[in-house]
C-alpha positions in Angstrom: 16.7 -9.1 23.1 15.7 -12.5 21.7 17.1 -16.0 22.2 17.3 -17.5 18.7 18.6 -20.9 19.9 19.6 -22.9 23.0 21.4 -26.2 23.1 22.1 -28.4 26.0 25.7 -29.7 26.1 26.6 -33.0 27.6 30.1 -32.8 29.1 31.2 -36.3 30.2 34.8 -35.4 29.9 34.6 -32.3 32.1 35.8 -30.1 29.2 33.6 -27.0 30.0 33.9 -24.1 30.3 37.4 -24.4 28.6 36.0 -26.3 25.7 33.4 -23.5 25.1 36.1 -20.9 24.7 38.0 -23.2 22.4 34.9 -23.4 20.2 34.5 -19.6 20.3 38.1 -19.3 19.2 37.2 -21.4 16.0 34.4 -19.0 15.2 36.5 -16.0 16.0 39.6 -17.0 14.1 38.3 -19.3 11.4 34.6 -18.5 10.8 34.9 -19.9 7.2 34.7 -23.4 8.8 31.1 -22.8 9.6 30.0 -20.0 7.1 31.1 -21.3 3.7 30.4 -17.8 2.2 33.4 -16.4 4.0 37.0 -16.6 2.8 38.6 -16.0 6.2 39.2 -13.4 8.8 42.0 -11.0 9.7 42.6 -10.2 13.4 43.6 -6.6 13.6 44.2 -5.9 17.3 43.4 -7.2 20.8 43.1 -5.3 24.1 42.2 -6.1 27.7 39.6 -3.5 28.9 37.1 -2.9 31.7 33.3 -2.6 31.0 31.6 0.2 33.0 28.5 -0.8 35.1 25.1 0.7 34.3 24.1 3.7 36.4 21.0 3.7 38.6 18.8 4.9 35.8 19.1 5.9 32.2 19.5 9.5 31.3 17.3 11.0 28.6 18.7 10.8 25.1 19.6 13.9 23.3 18.3 14.3 19.7 20.5 12.4 17.2 21.7 9.7 19.6 21.6 6.0 18.7 18.4 4.0 19.5 18.1 1.2 22.0 16.2 -2.0 21.4 12.5 -1.7 20.7 12.7 1.8 19.1 12.4 1.8 15.3 12.3 5.5 14.4 14.8 8.3 14.6 17.8 9.7 12.6 20.3 7.0 13.6 20.5 3.2 13.8 23.7 2.8 15.7 26.1 4.1 18.3 28.4 6.7 16.8 32.0 6.8 17.7 34.7 9.3 17.0 37.0 8.2 14.3 40.8 8.9 14.4 41.4 12.7 14.3 37.7 13.7 15.0 37.1 16.1 17.9 33.3 15.4 18.3 31.2 12.5 17.2 28.8 13.3 14.4 25.6 11.5 13.4 23.8 11.3 10.1 21.2 9.4 8.1 21.9 5.8 7.1 24.0 5.7 4.0 22.5 4.4 0.7 23.9 1.0 -0.5 26.5 2.5 -2.8 28.0 4.7 0.0 27.8 1.8 2.4 29.8 -0.4 0.0 32.4 2.3 -0.6 32.7 3.0 3.2 33.1 -0.8 3.9 35.8 -1.0 1.3 37.8 1.9 2.9 37.3 0.3 6.3 39.0 -2.9 5.0 42.0 -1.0 3.7 40.9 -0.5 0.1 40.5 2.9 -1.6 38.5 2.1 -4.7 34.8 1.5 -5.4 32.9 -1.5 -4.2 33.9 -3.7 -7.0 37.5 -3.3 -6.1 37.2 -3.9 -2.4 39.9 -5.9 -0.7 42.8 -4.7 -2.9 44.4 -2.7 -0.1 46.2 -4.1 2.9 46.6 -1.1 5.2 46.3 -2.2 8.8 44.0 -0.5 11.4 46.4 1.2 13.8 46.4 -0.8 17.0 46.5 2.4 19.1 43.2 3.4 17.6 41.5 0.4 19.2 42.0 2.1 22.6 40.3 5.4 21.5 37.6 3.3 19.7 36.7 1.4 22.8 36.9 4.5 25.1 34.4 6.3 23.0 32.1 3.3 22.8 32.4 2.6 26.5 31.5 6.2 27.3 28.4 6.0 25.0 27.3 2.9 26.8 27.7 4.4 30.2 25.8 7.6 29.3 23.0 6.7 27.0 22.7 3.0 26.1 21.9 1.1 29.3 20.1 -1.7 27.3 23.2 -2.5 25.2 25.4 -2.3 28.4 23.1 -4.8 30.1 23.3 -7.1 27.1 27.1 -6.9 27.1 27.3 -7.5 30.8 25.1 -10.7 30.7 22.7 -11.9 33.5 25.4 -12.9 35.9 26.5 -9.2 36.2 23.3 -8.2 37.9 24.4 -9.9 41.1 27.5 -7.8 41.2 26.6 -4.4 40.0 29.6 -2.6 41.4 32.3 -5.1 40.3 34.1 -4.1 37.1 34.3 -6.9 34.6 37.6 -7.6 32.8 37.1 -8.1 29.1 39.1 -9.0 26.1 38.2 -6.9 23.0 39.3 -8.1 19.5 39.0 -6.1 16.3 38.6 -8.4 13.3 37.9 -8.1 9.6 35.5 -10.6 8.0 36.5 -11.3 4.4 33.6 -12.7 2.3 34.0 -14.7 -0.9 33.3 -12.8 -4.0 31.9 -14.1 -7.2 29.2 -13.7 -9.9 26.4 -14.1 -7.4 27.8 -11.5 -4.9 30.1 -9.1 -6.8 29.7 -6.3 -4.3 30.6 -8.4 -1.2 33.1 -6.3 0.8 35.0 -7.0 4.0 33.3 -6.0 7.2 34.8 -5.1 10.6 33.6 -6.2 14.0 34.4 -5.6 17.7 34.3 -8.9 19.5 33.9 -8.6 23.4 34.8 -11.6 25.4 33.7 -11.8 29.0 35.2 -15.0 30.4 33.9 -14.4 33.9 30.3 -14.2 32.7 30.6 -16.7 29.9 29.6 -14.4 27.0 31.1 -13.3 23.7 29.4 -10.4 21.9 29.8 -9.4 18.3 29.4 -5.7 17.4 29.5 -4.8 13.7 31.2 -1.5 12.8 30.3 0.9 10.1 32.2 3.9 8.8 30.8 6.9 6.9 32.4 9.1 4.4 33.6 11.5 7.1 35.5 8.7 8.9 33.1 8.3 11.8 32.9 4.7 13.1 29.8 3.4 14.7 28.5 0.2 16.2 25.4 -1.1 14.3 23.1 -2.2 17.0 20.8 -3.8 14.5 23.2 -6.7 14.0 24.6 -7.3 17.5 24.5 -10.9 18.7 26.0 -12.8 21.6 27.0 -16.4 22.3 26.5 -17.3 25.9 27.5 -20.3 28.1 25.3 -20.9 31.2 24.9 -23.7 33.8 21.8 -24.9 35.5 22.6 -27.3 38.3 24.7 -29.9 36.7 23.7 -29.1 33.0 25.4 -26.8 30.6 23.7 -24.7 27.9 24.9 -22.7 25.0 22.6 -19.9 23.7 22.7 -17.4 20.9 20.9 -14.1 21.5 20.2 -11.1 19.2 20.1 -7.6 20.7 17.5 -6.1 18.3 15.8 -9.0 16.4 13.2 -6.7 14.9 16.0 -4.7 13.1 18.3 -7.6 12.2 19.5 -7.1 8.7 20.8 -10.3 6.9 23.0 -9.9 3.8 23.3 -13.7 3.4 27.0 -13.5 3.5 28.7 -11.9 6.5 25.4 -11.7 8.5 23.2 -14.8 7.9 19.6 -15.3 8.9 18.9 -15.6 12.6 17.6 -19.2 12.0 21.1 -20.1 10.7 22.7 -18.7 13.9 20.3 -20.5 16.1 20.5 -23.9 14.3 23.6 -24.4 12.2 26.1 -22.3 14.1 24.8 -23.3 17.5 25.0 -27.0 16.7 28.6 -26.6 15.6 29.6 -24.7 18.7 28.0 -27.3 20.9 29.9 -30.1 19.2 33.2 -28.2 19.1 32.9 -27.4 22.9 33.3 -31.1 23.8 35.3 -32.4 20.8 37.6 -29.7 19.5 41.3 -29.5 20.4 43.3 -26.4 19.8 45.8 -27.0 17.1 49.4 -26.1 17.7 49.9 -25.2 14.0 49.4 -21.8 12.5 46.4 -21.0 10.4 46.6 -22.2 6.8 46.6 -18.7 5.4 48.9 -17.2 8.1 51.7 -16.7 5.6 49.8 -14.7 3.1 47.2 -11.9 2.8 43.7 -13.3 3.1 42.3 -10.5 1.0 44.7 -11.1 -1.8 44.0 -14.9 -1.5 40.3 -14.2 -1.8 40.6 -12.0 -4.9 43.1 -14.4 -6.6 41.0 -17.5 -5.8 37.9 -16.0 -7.3 39.8 -14.8 -10.4 41.2 -18.3 -11.0 37.9 -20.0 -10.2 36.2 -17.9 -12.8 39.0 -18.5 -15.3 39.1 -22.2 -15.0 35.5 -23.0 -14.1 34.8 -24.6 -17.6 37.1 -27.5 -16.6 34.2 -28.8 -14.5 32.0 -29.1 -17.6 34.5 -31.1 -19.7 36.1 -33.2 -16.9 36.8 -36.6 -18.5 37.8 -38.5 -15.3 35.5 -40.5 -13.1 36.4 -38.4 -10.1 34.3 -35.6 -8.8 35.1 -32.5 -10.9 34.1 -29.8 -8.6 36.2 -31.3 -5.7 39.4 -31.6 -7.7 39.1 -28.4 -9.8 38.3 -26.0 -6.9 40.8 -27.7 -4.6 43.6 -27.2 -7.2 42.4 -23.6 -7.8 42.8 -23.0 -4.1 46.3 -24.4 -3.9 47.3 -22.5 -7.0 46.0 -19.2 -5.6 48.0 -19.8 -2.4 51.2 -20.6 -4.2 50.9 -17.7 -6.6 50.5 -15.2 -3.8 53.3 -16.8 -1.7 55.7 -16.7 -4.7 54.7 -13.1 -5.5 55.5 -12.0 -2.0 58.8 -13.9 -2.1 59.8 -12.2 -5.3 59.1 -8.8 -3.7 61.1 -9.7 -0.6 64.1 -10.9 -2.6 63.9 -8.3 -5.4 63.4 -11.0 -8.1 61.7 -10.5 -11.4 61.7 -14.1 -12.9 58.8 -16.2 -11.7 59.7 -19.3 -9.7 59.9 -22.8 -11.2 58.4 -25.9 -9.7 58.1 -29.7 -9.9 54.9 -31.4 -8.8 55.8 -35.0 -7.8 52.7 -37.2 -7.9 50.8 -34.6 -9.9 47.7 -36.8 -10.5 45.3 -35.1 -12.9 47.9 -32.4 -13.5 45.4 -29.5 -13.2 47.6 -27.7 -10.6 50.6 -27.9 -13.0 48.4 -26.6 -15.8 47.2 -23.6 -13.8 50.7 -22.7 -12.5 52.1 -23.0 -16.0 49.4 -21.0 -17.6 50.0 -18.2 -15.0 53.6 -18.0 -16.1 55.5 -20.3 -13.7 57.7 -22.8 -15.6 57.4 -26.3 -14.2 56.4 -29.9 -14.8 54.4 -32.6 -13.2 55.4 -36.2 -12.7 53.3 -39.2 -12.0 53.4 -42.9 -12.2 50.7 -43.1 -14.9 49.1 -40.9 -17.5 45.6 -39.4 -17.0 42.9 -38.9 -19.7 42.7 -35.2 -19.0 46.4 -34.6 -19.8 45.5 -34.5 -23.5 43.3 -31.5 -22.9 45.9 -29.2 -21.5 48.0 -28.5 -24.6 51.8 -28.5 -25.2 52.5 -25.7 -22.7 51.7 -28.0 -19.8 54.6 -30.4 -19.2 53.4 -33.7 -17.7 55.5 -36.8 -17.5 54.6 -42.7 -16.8 58.0 -41.2 -14.2 61.7 -40.1 -14.7 64.1 -42.8 -16.1 67.8 -42.5 -15.8 69.7 -44.0 -18.7 73.2 -42.8 -18.2 75.6 -41.3 -15.6 76.6 -37.7 -15.5 80.0 -38.6 -14.1 82.8 -40.9 -15.3 82.8 -44.6 -14.3 85.9 -44.1 -12.1 83.9 -41.7 -9.9 81.4 -44.4 -8.8 83.0 -45.1 -5.4 83.1 -41.4 -4.5 79.5 -40.8 -5.6 78.4 -43.9 -3.7 79.9 -42.5 -0.5 78.2 -39.1 -1.1 74.9 -40.8 -1.5 75.4 -42.8 1.7 76.3 -39.8 3.7 73.3 -37.8 2.3 70.8 -40.6 3.2 72.3 -41.1 6.7 72.2 -37.3 7.3 68.5 -37.3 6.5 67.8 -40.3 8.7 69.7 -38.8 11.7 72.5 -41.4 11.5 76.2 -40.2 12.2 78.2 -39.0 9.2 81.9 -39.6 9.0 84.0 -36.4 9.4 85.8 -35.2 6.2 89.3 -36.1 7.5 88.3 -39.5 8.9 88.8 -42.6 6.8 85.4 -44.1 6.2 84.8 -47.8 6.7 84.7 -49.7 3.4 81.2 -50.1 2.2 79.8 -53.5 1.4 79.7 -54.2 -2.3 76.4 -53.1 -3.9 77.1 -53.4 -7.5 79.7 -54.5 -9.9 80.6 -52.6 -13.0 80.8 -54.0 -16.5 81.3 -52.6 -19.9 80.6 -55.5 -22.1 78.1 -54.9 -24.9 78.1 -51.1 -24.2 80.2 -49.4 -26.8 79.5 -46.0 -25.2 81.1 -47.0 -22.0 78.0 -46.7 -19.9 77.9 -48.9 -16.9 75.4 -51.7 -16.1 74.7 -52.7 -12.5 74.9 -56.2 -11.3 73.6 -56.9 -7.8 75.8 -59.9 -7.5 73.1 -62.5 -7.4 74.3 -64.2 -10.5 77.9 -64.5 -9.2 76.7 -66.3 -6.1 78.0 -63.6 -3.7 76.4 -63.5 -0.2 73.4 -61.2 0.2 74.1 -57.9 2.0 72.8 -57.9 5.6 69.8 -55.6 6.2 71.7 -53.5 8.8 74.4 -52.7 6.1 71.9 -51.3 3.6 71.3 -47.6 3.2 67.8 -47.9 4.6 67.6 -51.0 6.7 63.9 -50.5 7.6 62.7 -49.6 4.1 59.9 -51.7 2.7 59.0 -51.1 -1.0 55.4 -50.6 -1.9 53.6 -53.6 -3.4 53.3 -53.6 -7.1 49.5 -53.9 -6.8 48.3 -51.3 -4.4 45.6 -52.7 -2.1 42.3 -50.9 -2.2 41.2 -50.1 1.4 38.1 -47.9 0.9 35.6 -50.6 1.9 34.9 -51.3 -1.8 36.5 -54.7 -1.7 34.6 -55.9 1.5 32.3 -58.9 0.8 28.9 -57.7 -0.4 27.0 -59.7 2.3 29.1 -58.1 5.0 28.3 -54.6 3.6 24.6 -55.4 3.3 24.5 -56.6 6.9 26.0 -53.4 8.2 23.7 -51.2 6.1 20.6 -53.0 7.3 21.8 -52.8 11.0 22.5 -49.1 10.8 19.2 -48.4 9.0 17.4 -50.4 11.7 18.9 -48.2 14.3 18.0 -44.9 12.5 14.5 -46.1 11.9 14.0 -46.4 15.7 14.0 -50.2 15.6 11.3 -50.6 13.0 11.5 -54.0 11.2 13.2 -53.9 7.7 12.3 -56.1 4.8 15.0 -58.6 3.8 14.6 -58.6 0.1 10.9 -58.6 -0.9 9.6 -55.6 -2.8 7.3 -53.2 -1.0 5.5 -50.0 -1.8 4.9 -46.8 0.0 1.9 -46.9 2.3 -0.6 -44.2 3.0 1.0 -43.2 6.3 3.9 -40.6 6.5 7.2 -41.9 5.2 9.5 -42.8 8.1 12.8 -40.9 7.7 13.9 -41.9 11.1 16.3 -40.0 13.4 20.0 -39.3 13.4 22.9 -40.7 15.3 26.5 -39.7 15.7 29.1 -42.1 14.2 30.2 -42.8 17.8 26.7 -43.9 18.8 26.4 -46.1 15.6 29.8 -47.7 16.3 28.7 -48.4 19.9 25.9 -50.6 18.6 27.9 -52.6 16.2 29.6 -55.9 17.1 33.3 -55.8 18.1 34.3 -58.1 15.2 32.5 -55.9 12.7 34.3 -52.8 14.0 37.7 -54.4 13.9 37.1 -55.4 10.3 36.1 -51.8 9.4 39.1 -50.3 11.2 41.4 -52.2 8.8 39.9 -50.0 6.0 40.7 -46.4 5.4 38.0 -44.3 7.0 36.3 -47.3 8.6 32.6 -47.0 9.4 32.2 -43.5 7.9 33.7 -44.6 4.6 31.3 -47.5 4.4 28.3 -45.3 5.1 29.4 -42.7 2.6 29.9 -45.4 -0.1 26.3 -46.4 0.5 25.1 -42.8 -0.2 21.9 -44.2 -1.8 20.8 -45.1 1.8 22.6 -42.7 4.1 23.7 -39.1 4.5 26.7 -38.3 6.7 26.9 -34.6 7.7 29.0 -33.1 10.4 29.7 -36.5 12.0 26.0 -37.6 12.2 24.2 -40.2 10.1 20.7 -39.8 8.6 18.5 -41.8 6.3 18.6 -40.0 2.9 15.4 -38.4 1.7 15.5 -38.5 -2.1 12.8 -35.8 -2.3 15.5 -33.3 -1.2 18.0 -34.8 -3.6 15.5 -34.3 -6.5 15.4 -30.6 -5.8 19.2 -30.3 -6.0 19.7 -32.1 -9.3 19.2 -29.0 -11.4 22.3 -27.5 -9.7 24.6 -30.4 -10.7 27.3 -29.8 -13.1 27.1 -31.1 -16.6 29.6 -33.9 -15.9 27.5 -35.0 -12.8 24.3 -35.0 -14.8 25.9 -37.1 -17.5 27.1 -39.7 -15.0 23.7 -39.8 -13.4 22.0 -40.4 -16.7 24.4 -43.2 -17.5 23.7 -44.9 -14.2 19.9 -44.4 -14.3 18.0 -47.6 -13.3 21.2 -49.7 -13.3 20.8 -50.7 -9.6 18.0 -51.8 -7.4 16.4 -49.3 -5.2 17.3 -50.1 -1.5 14.3 -48.4 -0.2 11.9 -50.2 -2.5 13.4 -53.5 -1.3 14.1 -52.8 2.4 12.4 -49.8 3.8 9.1 -50.5 5.7 7.4 -47.7 3.8 9.0 -48.4 0.5 10.6 -45.7 -1.7 9.6 -42.2 -1.1 9.7 -41.4 -4.8 7.4 -42.8 -7.5 9.0 -45.3 -9.9 9.4 -42.8 -12.8 11.2 -40.3 -10.6 13.5 -42.7 -8.7 17.0 -43.1 -10.3 17.0 -46.7 -9.1 15.0 -49.7 -10.3 11.7 -50.6 -8.6 11.9 -54.3 -9.2 13.8 -56.5 -11.7 11.7 -55.4 -14.7 13.1 -51.8 -14.6 16.8 -52.9 -14.4 18.9 -52.1 -17.4 22.5 -53.0 -18.1 25.2 -50.5 -17.1 26.8 -48.5 -19.8 30.5 -48.9 -20.2 32.1 -45.5 -20.7 34.3 -45.1 -23.8 37.9 -44.6 -23.0 40.2 -42.5 -25.1 43.3 -44.2 -26.4 46.5 -42.9 -24.7 48.7 -40.7 -26.8 52.1 -42.3 -27.1 
């Protein structure tokens, strides 16, 4: 057993230990929030069980039994458990990679080879969880005292005879598949939650070709909450660190568990609030969603390379691919339930770049997108994608004499949507105030024109007599509230103040150029957004709160200087950014080349150690002599 990480948790709001279990629930039910290589998880079954206590001493192991920690030789790596229908447990050599992939595919409900994993949706029978736990519990009590002690936790040693009430959850982890990991298959785990002792243990399951299920002791790990005097700690421990096998997807490196996951759990324990809403993917099959998402992502990935908009192509392309995958599966299941064959139609109001409309239309769903203005990318989709600068009504679909009746129907509909009383069908409605006069002059086709009455001098309609008395139309010119319109001197002042805090109070330059000294470059520390806000003046905070996103948006806008990750602010180290440039998309590289040396380097002008990069490697100008005028991108003429 080894502790790969420990974090002290400050709990000013007295949220622990409840907050710890809320954080564990996030990792249990939505692990993809932390591990981006997972698509999601499917909870198969849940049971309340009792864990047996270890006997006075371990009995000798018979040949072929699973090994405990510290042993590295022998025929088996895990604890074998009888599968459904098996009379006796069997043990065998560790499967080769091909057999392991096929077994994992069958374990997840699929029946094909590894490349087709996830196509099946057969559920693990809930009754089998009982027999699965019984067999595992017996193996613990008989021949695996080390694993039993690991499950029990340190607090159980003081009460050796008291049985511990546990919650056991069987879950299936569904990894993302793609060109880099085509053989990624779902994996099952037993999760043992011991609320009394503050531990949750994750036991990976494997199934061989004969249907025998076993716990892989090589990849068992535990999250533990402990308290020393008045201080709380969260730890992550690995049962057999010397045999830990990392696949880089479902089972990451121990360092990731002890650093990234532990940091998130510590933050969630004192910040997270359990949502009352269902999971985003609760209405559809996660395995089908994962397969469809990867198929669409591969099909439309070239859109990132030719994206003509100034927005981030990866963000919008892959977000729309995810939405399209969700809708395609939802509609497919709806057709199956209702016995329909024709694909559903749709209308996307406020379609923006129209990519979602394009994907759904290409996949066979008739529909159209409507937005207030045309986008440059619309010209790339082709005629099969129907995109429409709004809908304009030019004539009525009913005769002029039906205006009064239609007006009453509109009023009743609007009132019903606003919770206002609607007149019963047999009750005479109160005459409505005049909203329009009807005229036919100059219209040979008899179509009506509306006159609000202002020209005739009629009194204006009172606000409480209108359909929507509290309605305020949007301003013609939409106000930008992303901190971009704040005065430049105000932004510079906040940037300098935050950088001063992160550099531990070291004095900043106020405009004179400097160069990197021989000492190590000072990257400074990190602060949470709350800690930064606490140091800013009240007037500054009030001004930022009037903007969308406030302080965080301002810091993200100044990405040359700062990096905001998981709610914490750091000084950006451009040496790391340089290593990531080769991974950028073609569109991003083009934008970077167009903006090269068009702005002054903040670090060259303000950082006490100057810029960490030499002049020829920094994308920003080191002094006025390097500045070059910005390039104005050529805009395509709209197609009328």
